[in-house]
A tleap script that builds the chain and sets N, CA, C and O, in Angstrom:
source leaprc.protein.ff14SB
mol = sequence {
  NMET SER LYS THR VAL GLY PRO ASP GLY SER
  GLN LEU SER TYR ALA VAL LYS ARG ALA PHE
  VAL THR LEU GLN ILE TRP ARG GLU ARG VAL
  ARG GLN ARG ARG GLU LEU ALA GLN TRP THR
  ASP ARG ASP LEU HIE ASP VAL GLY LEU SER
  TRP THR ASP ILE ALA LEU GLU ILE LYS LYS
  PRO PHE TRP ARG CALA
}
set mol.1.N position { 41.593 -28.859 -0.467 }
set mol.1.CA position { 40.357 -28.807 -0.647 }
set mol.1.C position { 41.382 -28.024 -2.081 }
set mol.1.O position { 42.311 -27.230 -2.230 }
set mol.2.N position { 40.181 -29.143 -3.144 }
set mol.2.CA position { 40.417 -28.869 -4.555 }
set mol.2.C position { 40.116 -27.719 -5.235 }
set mol.2.O position { 39.147 -27.039 -4.898 }
set mol.3.N position { 41.029 -27.329 -6.414 }
set mol.3.CA position { 40.845 -26.200 -6.649 }
set mol.3.C position { 40.600 -26.085 -8.211 }
set mol.3.O position { 41.574 -26.335 -8.921 }
set mol.4.N position { 38.961 -25.603 -9.058 }
set mol.4.CA position { 37.825 -26.194 -9.574 }
set mol.4.C position { 39.294 -24.880 -11.174 }
set mol.4.O position { 39.865 -23.801 -11.013 }
set mol.5.N position { 39.248 -25.761 -12.283 }
set mol.5.CA position { 40.182 -24.557 -12.847 }
set mol.5.C position { 39.530 -24.289 -14.556 }
set mol.5.O position { 39.650 -25.230 -15.341 }
set mol.6.N position { 38.922 -23.106 -14.997 }
set mol.6.CA position { 38.168 -23.051 -16.287 }
set mol.6.C position { 38.916 -23.600 -17.242 }
set mol.6.O position { 40.118 -23.844 -17.139 }
set mol.7.N position { 38.154 -23.827 -18.290 }
set mol.7.CA position { 38.851 -24.729 -19.393 }
set mol.7.C position { 40.096 -23.974 -20.261 }
set mol.7.O position { 40.971 -24.612 -20.846 }
set mol.8.N position { 40.009 -22.456 -20.232 }
set mol.8.CA position { 41.287 -21.613 -20.367 }
set mol.8.C position { 42.623 -22.261 -18.875 }
set mol.8.O position { 43.788 -21.863 -18.870 }
set mol.9.N position { 42.272 -22.886 -18.199 }
set mol.9.CA position { 43.719 -23.161 -17.320 }
set mol.9.C position { 43.532 -21.685 -16.318 }
set mol.9.O position { 44.550 -21.269 -15.765 }
set mol.10.N position { 42.188 -20.915 -16.111 }
set mol.10.CA position { 42.382 -19.538 -15.876 }
set mol.10.C position { 41.224 -19.825 -14.684 }
set mol.10.O position { 40.034 -20.052 -14.899 }
set mol.11.N position { 41.951 -19.749 -13.250 }
set mol.11.CA position { 41.023 -20.934 -12.203 }
set mol.11.C position { 40.226 -18.964 -12.015 }
set mol.11.O position { 39.028 -18.753 -11.828 }
set mol.12.N position { 40.870 -18.305 -12.088 }
set mol.12.CA position { 39.964 -16.558 -11.977 }
set mol.12.C position { 38.871 -16.264 -12.498 }
set mol.12.O position { 38.033 -15.612 -11.875 }
set mol.13.N position { 38.628 -16.801 -14.059 }
set mol.13.CA position { 38.065 -16.526 -15.181 }
set mol.13.C position { 36.890 -17.706 -14.935 }
set mol.13.O position { 35.750 -17.543 -15.371 }
set mol.14.N position { 37.170 -18.559 -14.409 }
set mol.14.CA position { 36.361 -19.574 -13.894 }
set mol.14.C position { 35.559 -19.142 -12.559 }
set mol.14.O position { 34.357 -19.401 -12.621 }
set mol.15.N position { 35.939 -18.617 -11.529 }
set mol.15.CA position { 35.319 -17.901 -10.619 }
set mol.15.C position { 33.891 -16.901 -11.101 }
set mol.15.O position { 32.673 -16.960 -10.938 }
set mol.16.N position { 34.843 -16.015 -11.758 }
set mol.16.CA position { 33.549 -14.737 -12.553 }
set mol.16.C position { 33.117 -15.393 -13.626 }
set mol.16.O position { 33.796 -14.932 -14.544 }
set mol.17.N position { 32.509 -16.066 -13.993 }
set mol.17.CA position { 32.054 -17.165 -14.846 }
set mol.17.C position { 30.934 -17.335 -13.930 }
set mol.17.O position { 29.816 -16.905 -14.215 }
set mol.18.N position { 31.232 -18.050 -12.656 }
set mol.18.CA position { 29.825 -18.849 -12.421 }
set mol.18.C position { 29.859 -17.836 -11.207 }
set mol.18.O position { 29.564 -18.346 -10.127 }
set mol.19.N position { 30.149 -16.570 -11.199 }
set mol.19.CA position { 29.845 -15.550 -9.921 }
set mol.19.C position { 28.474 -15.003 -11.298 }
set mol.19.O position { 27.317 -14.959 -10.881 }
set mol.20.N position { 28.629 -14.772 -12.250 }
set mol.20.CA position { 28.023 -14.312 -13.055 }
set mol.20.C position { 26.471 -14.828 -13.833 }
set mol.20.O position { 25.506 -14.270 -14.356 }
set mol.21.N position { 26.975 -16.399 -13.503 }
set mol.21.CA position { 25.649 -17.421 -13.792 }
set mol.21.C position { 24.263 -16.883 -12.215 }
set mol.21.O position { 23.110 -16.639 -11.861 }
set mol.22.N position { 25.623 -17.016 -11.906 }
set mol.22.CA position { 24.742 -16.950 -10.462 }
set mol.22.C position { 23.696 -15.138 -10.255 }
set mol.22.O position { 22.599 -14.991 -10.795 }
set mol.23.N position { 23.988 -14.651 -9.884 }
set mol.23.CA position { 23.949 -13.223 -10.510 }
set mol.23.C position { 22.462 -13.490 -11.475 }
set mol.23.O position { 21.378 -13.009 -11.146 }
set mol.24.N position { 22.636 -14.191 -12.481 }
set mol.24.CA position { 21.355 -14.137 -13.646 }
set mol.24.C position { 20.084 -14.929 -12.848 }
set mol.24.O position { 18.967 -14.471 -12.607 }
set mol.25.N position { 20.590 -16.180 -12.539 }
set mol.25.CA position { 19.874 -16.984 -11.741 }
set mol.25.C position { 19.286 -16.035 -10.675 }
set mol.25.O position { 18.115 -15.834 -10.995 }
set mol.26.N position { 19.614 -15.323 -9.474 }
set mol.26.CA position { 19.265 -14.401 -8.738 }
set mol.26.C position { 18.005 -13.689 -9.324 }
set mol.26.O position { 16.840 -13.775 -8.937 }
set mol.27.N position { 18.494 -13.014 -10.284 }
set mol.27.CA position { 17.568 -11.983 -11.124 }
set mol.27.C position { 16.518 -12.204 -11.389 }
set mol.27.O position { 15.439 -11.636 -11.223 }
set mol.28.N position { 17.123 -13.838 -12.206 }
set mol.28.CA position { 15.314 -14.640 -13.256 }
set mol.28.C position { 14.729 -14.345 -11.576 }
set mol.28.O position { 13.917 -13.423 -11.480 }
set mol.29.N position { 15.054 -14.977 -10.467 }
set mol.29.CA position { 13.824 -15.453 -9.539 }
set mol.29.C position { 13.282 -14.582 -9.058 }
set mol.29.O position { 12.156 -14.856 -8.644 }
set mol.30.N position { 13.724 -13.271 -8.883 }
set mol.30.CA position { 13.214 -11.888 -8.353 }
set mol.30.C position { 11.948 -11.670 -9.155 }
set mol.30.O position { 10.765 -11.634 -8.816 }
set mol.31.N position { 12.810 -11.481 -10.801 }
set mol.31.CA position { 11.558 -11.471 -11.889 }
set mol.31.C position { 10.111 -12.618 -11.583 }
set mol.31.O position { 8.948 -12.312 -11.324 }
set mol.32.N position { 10.688 -13.880 -11.722 }
set mol.32.CA position { 9.622 -14.552 -11.108 }
set mol.32.C position { 8.173 -14.186 -10.329 }
set mol.32.O position { 6.951 -14.126 -10.470 }
set mol.33.N position { 8.917 -14.056 -9.709 }
set mol.33.CA position { 8.557 -13.952 -8.214 }
set mol.33.C position { 7.681 -12.624 -7.827 }
set mol.33.O position { 6.760 -12.524 -7.017 }
set mol.34.N position { 8.149 -11.849 -8.496 }
set mol.34.CA position { 7.228 -10.519 -8.682 }
set mol.34.C position { 6.594 -10.626 -9.844 }
set mol.34.O position { 6.398 -9.433 -10.076 }
set mol.35.N position { 5.987 -11.387 -11.026 }
set mol.35.CA position { 5.171 -11.698 -11.971 }
set mol.35.C position { 4.126 -12.551 -11.153 }
set mol.35.O position { 2.916 -12.449 -11.355 }
set mol.36.N position { 4.834 -13.641 -9.948 }
set mol.36.CA position { 3.650 -14.788 -9.403 }
set mol.36.C position { 2.434 -13.743 -9.053 }
set mol.36.O position { 1.257 -13.698 -9.411 }
set mol.37.N position { 3.792 -12.361 -7.609 }
set mol.37.CA position { 3.109 -11.612 -6.729 }
set mol.37.C position { 1.583 -10.892 -7.993 }
set mol.37.O position { 0.528 -10.326 -7.706 }
set mol.38.N position { 2.014 -11.174 -8.967 }
set mol.38.CA position { 0.803 -9.836 -10.036 }
set mol.38.C position { -0.381 -10.993 -10.376 }
set mol.38.O position { -1.490 -10.691 -10.818 }
set mol.39.N position { 0.082 -12.444 -10.075 }
set mol.39.CA position { -1.376 -13.276 -10.498 }
set mol.39.C position { -2.521 -13.129 -10.347 }
set mol.39.O position { -2.508 -13.071 -9.118 }
set mol.40.N position { -3.604 -13.009 -10.626 }
set mol.40.CA position { -5.241 -12.946 -10.350 }
set mol.40.C position { -5.374 -14.097 -9.920 }
set mol.40.O position { -4.602 -15.056 -9.897 }
set mol.41.N position { -6.923 -13.884 -9.401 }
set mol.41.CA position { -7.555 -15.666 -9.016 }
set mol.41.C position { -7.114 -16.587 -9.933 }
set mol.41.O position { -6.346 -17.541 -9.819 }
set mol.42.N position { -7.843 -16.060 -11.035 }
set mol.42.CA position { -8.013 -17.288 -12.519 }
set mol.42.C position { -7.016 -17.423 -12.534 }
set mol.42.O position { -6.836 -18.641 -12.532 }
set mol.43.N position { -6.002 -16.862 -12.551 }
set mol.43.CA position { -4.529 -17.536 -12.591 }
set mol.43.C position { -3.882 -18.556 -12.087 }
set mol.43.O position { -3.350 -19.398 -12.811 }
set mol.44.N position { -3.856 -18.597 -10.933 }
set mol.44.CA position { -3.522 -19.044 -10.169 }
set mol.44.C position { -4.039 -20.725 -9.755 }
set mol.44.O position { -3.434 -21.739 -9.406 }
set mol.45.N position { -5.747 -20.311 -10.056 }
set mol.45.CA position { -6.951 -21.670 -10.528 }
set mol.45.C position { -6.057 -22.629 -11.142 }
set mol.45.O position { -5.554 -23.707 -10.825 }
set mol.46.N position { -6.034 -21.425 -12.670 }
set mol.46.CA position { -5.841 -22.556 -14.156 }
set mol.46.C position { -4.397 -23.305 -13.842 }
set mol.46.O position { -4.183 -24.083 -14.772 }
set mol.47.N position { -3.581 -23.340 -13.093 }
set mol.47.CA position { -2.471 -23.748 -12.592 }
set mol.47.C position { -2.063 -24.817 -11.302 }
set mol.47.O position { -1.278 -25.690 -10.933 }
set mol.48.N position { -3.491 -23.846 -10.867 }
set mol.48.CA position { -3.806 -25.149 -9.417 }
set mol.48.C position { -2.701 -24.838 -8.167 }
set mol.48.O position { -2.055 -25.684 -7.548 }
set mol.49.N position { -2.679 -23.102 -7.952 }
set mol.49.CA position { -2.345 -22.887 -7.432 }
set mol.49.C position { -2.159 -22.136 -5.909 }
set mol.49.O position { -1.159 -21.517 -6.273 }
set mol.50.N position { -2.299 -21.780 -4.749 }
set mol.50.CA position { -3.211 -21.005 -4.067 }
set mol.50.C position { -2.144 -19.950 -3.681 }
set mol.50.O position { -0.915 -20.011 -3.723 }
set mol.51.N position { -3.229 -18.680 -3.181 }
set mol.51.CA position { -2.533 -17.180 -2.696 }
set mol.51.C position { -1.499 -18.217 -1.336 }
set mol.51.O position { -0.458 -18.213 -1.992 }
set mol.52.N position { -1.275 -18.678 -0.586 }
set mol.52.CA position { -0.746 -19.594 0.064 }
set mol.52.C position { 0.383 -20.584 -0.347 }
set mol.52.O position { 1.202 -21.005 0.470 }
set mol.53.N position { 0.378 -20.863 -1.411 }
set mol.53.CA position { 1.479 -21.176 -2.169 }
set mol.53.C position { 2.313 -20.440 -2.851 }
set mol.53.O position { 3.449 -20.791 -3.170 }
set mol.54.N position { 1.513 -18.818 -3.245 }
set mol.54.CA position { 2.236 -17.523 -3.958 }
set mol.54.C position { 3.416 -16.789 -2.732 }
set mol.54.O position { 4.633 -16.619 -2.800 }
set mol.55.N position { 2.181 -16.407 -1.399 }
set mol.55.CA position { 3.153 -15.895 -0.352 }
set mol.55.C position { 3.780 -16.780 -0.438 }
set mol.55.O position { 4.590 -16.383 -1.276 }
set mol.56.N position { 4.166 -18.123 -0.115 }
set mol.56.CA position { 5.176 -18.877 0.859 }
set mol.56.C position { 6.684 -18.653 -0.579 }
set mol.56.O position { 7.891 -18.759 -0.363 }
set mol.57.N position { 6.187 -18.424 -1.561 }
set mol.57.CA position { 7.279 -18.494 -2.594 }
set mol.57.C position { 7.497 -17.175 -2.685 }
set mol.57.O position { 8.693 -16.890 -2.627 }
set mol.58.N position { 6.669 -16.153 -2.823 }
set mol.58.CA position { 7.384 -14.700 -2.800 }
set mol.58.C position { 7.987 -14.035 -1.590 }
set mol.58.O position { 8.670 -13.011 -1.566 }
set mol.59.N position { 7.539 -14.948 -0.403 }
set mol.59.CA position { 8.490 -14.076 0.840 }
set mol.59.C position { 10.132 -14.662 0.883 }
set mol.59.O position { 11.010 -14.327 1.678 }
set mol.60.N position { 10.250 -15.951 -0.596 }
set mol.60.CA position { 11.833 -16.158 -0.485 }
set mol.60.C position { 12.777 -15.182 -0.594 }
set mol.60.O position { 12.562 -14.041 -1.004 }
set mol.61.N position { 13.875 -15.644 -0.211 }
set mol.61.CA position { 15.204 -14.248 -0.429 }
set mol.61.C position { 15.705 -14.978 -1.582 }
set mol.61.O position { 15.848 -16.198 -1.509 }
set mol.62.N position { 15.989 -14.319 -2.659 }
set mol.62.CA position { 16.445 -14.181 -4.162 }
set mol.62.C position { 17.240 -15.628 -4.011 }
set mol.62.O position { 17.001 -16.673 -4.616 }
set mol.63.N position { 18.277 -15.359 -2.998 }
set mol.63.CA position { 19.300 -16.576 -2.742 }
set mol.63.C position { 19.008 -18.238 -2.846 }
set mol.63.O position { 19.833 -19.141 -2.990 }
set mol.64.N position { 17.522 -18.320 -2.720 }
set mol.64.CA position { 16.607 -19.831 -2.145 }
set mol.64.C position { 16.236 -19.719 -3.523 }
set mol.64.O position { 16.217 -18.775 -4.314 }
set mol.65.N position { 15.871 -21.247 -3.621 }
set mol.65.CA position { 14.794 -21.589 -4.709 }
set mol.65.C position { 14.060 -22.300 -4.416 }
set mol.65.O position { 13.173 -22.633 -5.202 }
savepdb mol mol.pdb
quit
């Protein structure tokens, strides 16, 4: 198994940066899904989505894209 090393040569610093980025992505997904849950019928119609589409999306765990 090969190990990825960050630009400064530190494997730990690279892992910490990747973990931070992953946490940011997960947090953004939670925010977006909460916002979607607040949309009105008109909002959904304007973007061509149904409540079924939204329900499927907001039920996903934060780690799933």
